[in-house]
C-alpha positions as CSV (number, residue, x, y, z in Angstrom):
1,M,4.0,8.7,-2.2
2,F,5.7,5.8,-0.4
3,E,3.0,5.9,2.4
4,K,0.2,5.8,-0.2
5,V,1.8,2.9,-2.0
6,K,2.5,1.1,1.3
7,A,-1.2,1.4,2.3
8,I,-2.3,0.1,-1.0
9,V,0.1,-2.9,-0.9
10,V,-0.9,-3.8,2.7
11,E,-4.6,-3.6,1.8
12,T,-4.2,-5.5,-1.5
13,I,-2.0,-8.4,-0.6
14,N,-2.9,-8.4,3.1
15,C,0.6,-8.4,4.4
16,N,2.2,-7.0,7.6
17,P,2.8,-3.2,7.3
18,D,6.2,-3.6,8.9
19,D,7.3,-5.8,6.0
20,V,6.6,-3.1,3.4
21,K,9.7,-0.9,3.2
22,L,11.1,1.1,0.3
23,E,13.7,-1.6,-0.4
24,S,11.2,-4.5,-0.1
25,L,11.3,-6.8,-3.1
26,L,7.8,-7.7,-4.3
27,Q,8.4,-11.4,-5.0
28,E,11.1,-12.3,-2.5
29,D,10.2,-10.2,0.5
30,L,6.4,-9.8,0.1
31,E,5.8,-13.1,-1.7
32,M,3.7,-11.4,-4.4
33,D,2.8,-13.5,-7.4
34,S,1.5,-12.4,-10.8
35,L,-2.1,-12.3,-9.7
36,D,-1.2,-10.2,-6.7
37,A,0.7,-7.8,-9.1
38,V,-2.4,-7.4,-11.3
39,Q,-4.6,-6.8,-8.3
40,L,-2.0,-4.3,-7.0
41,N,-2.0,-2.5,-10.3
42,M,-5.8,-2.2,-10.3
43,S,-5.8,-0.9,-6.8
44,I,-3.1,1.7,-7.6
45,E,-5.1,2.8,-10.7
46,E,-8.3,3.0,-8.6
47,E,-6.7,4.9,-5.6
48,L,-4.2,7.1,-7.5
49,G,-5.6,7.3,-11.0
50,I,-2.3,6.1,-12.5
51,A,-2.3,3.0,-14.7
52,I,1.0,1.0,-14.9
53,P,1.2,-0.7,-18.3
54,D,1.7,-4.5,-18.1
55,E,5.1,-4.4,-19.8
56,V,6.3,-1.9,-17.2
57,L,4.7,-3.8,-14.3
58,T,6.8,-6.9,-15.0
59,E,9.9,-4.7,-14.7
60,L,9.0,-3.3,-11.3
61,K,10.8,-5.5,-8.7
62,S,10.6,-3.4,-5.5
63,I,8.4,-1.0,-3.7
64,K,11.0,1.7,-4.6
65,D,10.5,0.9,-8.3
66,I,6.7,1.4,-8.0
67,V,7.1,4.6,-6.1
68,E,9.6,6.0,-8.6
69,Y,7.4,5.0,-11.5
70,L,4.4,6.7,-10.0
71,E,6.4,9.9,-9.1
72,N,7.7,10.1,-12.6
73,N,4.5,9.2,-14.5
74,G,1.7,10.6,-12.4
75,Q,1.3,12.9,-9.5
């Protein structure tokens, strides 16, 4: 699941793949803003068929948080 999320993150926010690690923080390490988060959520839903509710999305702080959410609520 991490590799899928990593590919989506790299494509969506156009960052260096080497910067996307499980422990990467979305805002601090990847410099994502709220618009990036919305775009990322739409990309995840499109690619994986799993929607992350907005109230949950604001709680996800790292790549690991996203991966764990998707593993527990989707595939």
